[in-house]
C-alpha positions as CSV (number, residue, x, y, z in Angstrom):
1,M,248.3,15.3,33.3
2,G,247.3,14.2,36.9
3,G,244.5,12.9,38.2
4,G,242.9,15.7,39.7
5,D,242.9,18.2,36.5
6,L,241.5,15.3,34.4
7,A,238.7,15.6,37.4
8,G,238.9,19.3,37.3
9,L,237.9,18.9,33.0
10,L,235.5,16.5,33.6
11,A,233.3,18.6,36.1
12,L,233.8,21.6,33.4
13,A,233.1,19.7,30.9
14,G,229.8,18.6,32.3
15,L,229.2,21.7,33.1
16,A,229.5,23.4,30.0
17,A,227.6,20.8,27.7
18,Y,224.6,21.2,30.0
19,M,224.5,25.0,30.1
20,Q,224.7,24.2,25.9
21,T,222.0,21.9,25.0
22,L,219.5,24.5,27.0
23,T,220.6,27.9,25.7
24,G,222.6,26.9,22.7
25,F,226.1,28.2,24.3
26,A,228.2,28.9,27.0
27,L,230.1,26.0,26.4
28,G,233.9,27.7,25.1
29,L,232.8,30.1,27.9
30,I,232.8,28.5,30.6
31,M,235.7,25.5,29.4
32,M,238.1,28.5,28.7
33,G,237.2,30.8,31.9
34,G,237.4,27.9,33.6
35,V,240.5,26.7,32.6
36,G,241.7,29.9,32.4
37,L,241.3,30.5,36.2
38,T,242.8,26.6,37.1
39,G,245.7,26.2,34.7
40,L,244.9,23.1,34.0
41,M,246.1,23.6,30.7
42,P,247.5,25.7,28.1
43,L,244.9,27.9,26.7
44,P,245.7,27.5,23.0
45,Q,244.9,24.2,23.8
46,A,242.0,24.7,25.9
47,A,240.1,25.8,22.7
48,I,241.3,23.2,20.8
49,L,239.8,20.8,23.2
50,V,236.5,23.3,23.2
51,G,236.5,22.3,19.5
52,C,236.3,18.9,19.7
53,M,233.7,19.5,22.3
54,V,231.5,22.2,20.5
55,L,231.2,18.8,17.6
56,V,230.3,16.2,20.4
57,N,227.5,18.3,21.3
58,A,226.3,19.5,18.0
59,A,226.0,16.7,16.6
60,Q,223.7,14.9,19.7
61,V,221.6,18.4,19.6
62,L,221.2,18.4,15.9
63,A,220.7,14.6,15.2
64,R,216.7,15.3,15.1
65,G,217.0,19.1,15.7
66,W,218.6,20.1,12.2
67,R,215.5,20.6,10.2
68,D,214.7,23.9,12.6
69,I,217.9,25.3,11.4
70,A,217.0,28.8,10.2
71,W,218.4,28.4,7.1
72,S,218.0,32.5,6.0
73,A,220.3,33.3,8.9
74,F,222.7,30.5,9.1
75,W,223.7,31.9,5.3
76,P,225.3,35.2,6.1
77,A,226.4,34.0,9.0
78,I,228.0,31.1,9.1
79,I,230.2,32.8,5.7
80,A,231.0,35.8,7.3
81,S,232.1,34.2,10.5
82,I,234.4,31.9,8.3
83,A,236.2,34.4,6.5
84,A,236.7,36.2,10.5
85,L,237.7,32.6,11.6
86,A,241.1,33.0,10.6
87,A,242.0,36.4,11.6
88,G,241.1,35.5,15.2
89,Y,243.4,32.8,15.1
90,W,246.0,34.8,13.6
91,L,245.9,37.2,17.0
92,L,245.6,34.3,18.9
93,G,249.0,33.2,18.1
94,A,250.5,37.3,18.0
95,M,249.3,37.4,21.6
96,V,250.9,34.2,22.7
97,S,254.3,35.3,21.0
98,A,253.7,38.7,22.7
99,S,252.6,37.9,26.5
100,I,249.9,35.4,28.6
101,D,248.9,37.8,30.3
102,W,247.3,39.5,27.5
103,L,246.0,36.9,26.1
104,R,243.9,35.9,29.9
105,L,243.4,40.0,30.0
106,V,241.4,39.9,26.8
107,L,239.7,36.3,27.3
108,G,238.8,37.6,30.8
109,V,237.5,41.1,29.2
110,V,235.2,38.7,26.1
111,I,233.6,36.9,29.0
112,I,233.1,39.7,31.3
113,V,231.5,41.4,28.3
114,S,229.7,37.7,27.3
115,S,227.8,37.7,30.9
116,I,226.6,40.8,30.6
117,Q,225.0,40.3,27.1
118,L,223.5,37.1,29.2
119,A,222.5,38.7,31.8
120,L,220.1,40.9,29.7
121,K,216.7,39.6,28.4
122,P,216.7,40.7,24.8
123,E,213.8,42.4,23.5
124,P,212.1,40.3,20.4
125,L,212.1,42.6,17.3
126,R,208.9,42.6,15.1
127,D,210.7,42.7,11.9
128,R,213.7,40.3,10.8
129,S,217.1,42.3,10.6
130,S,218.3,42.7,8.0
131,T,221.0,40.2,6.1
132,G,223.3,42.6,6.6
133,S,223.4,42.5,10.0
134,F,224.3,38.7,9.7
135,V,227.1,39.1,8.1
136,F,228.1,41.1,10.5
137,F,227.8,39.5,14.1
138,G,228.5,36.3,12.2
139,A,231.9,38.6,11.7
140,V,232.0,39.6,15.3
141,A,231.2,36.0,16.3
142,G,234.2,34.5,14.2
143,L,237.0,36.7,15.2
144,M,236.1,35.3,18.6
145,G,235.9,32.0,16.9
146,G,239.5,32.0,16.2
147,L,240.9,33.3,19.6
148,F,239.2,31.7,21.7
149,S,236.4,29.1,20.2
150,T,234.0,31.2,22.0
151,A,231.8,32.8,18.8
152,G,229.0,33.2,20.9
153,P,228.0,36.1,22.7
154,P,226.9,38.5,19.7
155,L,225.6,36.6,17.6
156,V,223.8,34.9,20.5
157,Y,222.3,38.1,21.6
158,H,221.3,39.3,18.0
159,L,219.6,35.8,17.0
160,Y,217.3,36.1,20.3
161,R,215.9,39.1,19.0
162,Q,214.6,37.9,16.4
163,P,211.0,36.8,15.5
164,L,212.2,33.0,15.6
165,P,210.8,30.2,17.7
166,A,213.6,29.5,20.3
167,V,214.1,26.3,19.5
168,S,215.2,27.6,15.5
169,I,217.0,30.0,17.1
170,R,218.9,27.7,19.8
171,E,219.5,24.6,16.6
172,T,220.5,27.8,14.5
173,L,223.5,28.6,17.1
174,V,224.7,25.3,17.6
175,A,224.9,24.4,13.6
176,I,227.0,27.7,13.3
177,F,229.5,27.1,16.2
178,A,229.8,23.3,14.5
179,V,231.2,24.6,11.3
180,N,232.7,27.1,12.8
181,A,234.7,24.3,15.2
182,V,234.9,22.2,11.9
183,I,237.5,25.1,10.1
184,R,239.2,26.1,13.0
185,L,240.5,22.2,14.1
186,A,241.3,22.2,10.3
187,M,243.2,25.4,10.7
188,V,244.9,24.4,13.6
189,T,246.2,20.7,11.9
190,A,247.2,23.1,9.0
191,A,249.1,25.2,10.6
192,G,251.0,22.0,12.5
193,D,249.8,23.4,15.8
194,I,249.5,20.1,17.0
195,P,248.8,19.4,20.5
196,Q,251.6,17.7,23.2
197,A,250.9,14.1,24.3
198,G,249.7,15.4,27.3
199,F,246.5,17.0,25.8
200,W,244.9,13.1,24.8
201,W,244.3,13.0,28.2
202,S,241.9,15.7,28.0
203,L,239.4,14.0,25.0
204,F,238.2,11.6,28.1
205,C,236.0,14.9,28.7
206,I,234.2,13.8,25.8
207,P,231.9,10.9,27.4
208,A,230.8,13.7,30.2
209,V,230.0,16.6,27.4
210,I,227.7,13.3,25.7
211,A,226.0,12.4,29.1
212,F,225.1,15.5,30.2
213,T,224.1,16.8,26.9
214,F,221.5,14.2,27.1
215,I,221.1,14.5,30.7
216,A,219.9,18.3,29.6
217,K,217.6,17.1,26.9
218,R,216.0,14.6,28.3
219,W,215.5,16.1,32.2
220,P,215.4,19.7,31.3
221,P,215.1,22.0,34.5
222,L,211.7,23.8,35.2
223,S,213.6,27.3,35.1
224,A,215.4,28.2,32.1
225,L,216.1,31.9,33.8
226,S,217.6,29.9,37.1
227,I,220.0,28.5,34.6
228,R,220.8,31.8,32.7
229,R,221.5,33.5,36.0
230,I,223.7,30.7,37.1
231,A,225.7,31.2,33.8
232,F,225.7,34.5,34.3
233,G,227.2,34.4,37.6
234,L,230.0,31.9,36.9
235,L,231.0,33.8,34.1
236,L,231.3,37.3,35.7
237,L,233.1,35.5,38.5
238,S,235.6,33.8,36.1
239,G,236.6,36.5,34.0
240,L,236.9,39.3,36.4
241,S,239.4,37.0,38.0
242,L,241.2,36.2,34.9
243,A,241.1,40.3,33.8
244,I,242.3,42.1,36.8
245,P,245.6,39.8,38.2
246,A,246.4,40.0,34.3
247,L,245.5,43.7,34.2
248,L,247.6,44.4,37.4
249,N,250.5,42.6,36.0
250,I,251.0,44.1,32.9
251,I,250.8,47.6,34.5
252,G,253.2,46.2,36.8
253,D,255.7,45.3,33.7
254,H,255.1,48.8,32.3
255,A,256.0,50.2,35.3
256,S,259.1,48.5,35.9
């Protein structure tokens, strides 16, 4: 990995960790979208890197905030999420074997839908949703987590509608994503999908994650709304830039 590639990864990691700390999500989406656009590393390896980054970010965020986790929402969501994680990981392998364009298309669509969800302001519910709803959204999150280490959007939207304090929602999301990351990394190891030697240089992203997590917690921005709008713009553009060329390539291949 050259110096320019490593610098690009560090910049992406810092931005992703900053957004994740402020909102409770977006780390995986920003990293996977950025890597997919720039080709800094293969997408399956980028998903492994995201898992490592999620754990580092979660350790900092939850060191004091774990007491705010909403356990009644955490348990049904995490159990369903873990169950679906294996299916997502299997789908990733199937798409890599079939075509990198299909992989880019699915990732692009996931990012586009996620960016639209991010732009919408969830309307708070008066009463807490049923346990079954947390199971459903947890399963969807697990499927996406197995694919791209991006377990956030559906579960994020659902949790932000609950009559819970914002800090409780954020800590619950970070905890769920951390457990998902541990399980996914264990699956990677068990499957023998150990990254190539060049991957290990990317772990220099971890100091960037630590630094920008601290900055976001110590000096948060004045406007959370502005952060959401910036994240929406970045994700929408990256999703479109991934999905449209991949779709055109797929159509061209079928036409020929």
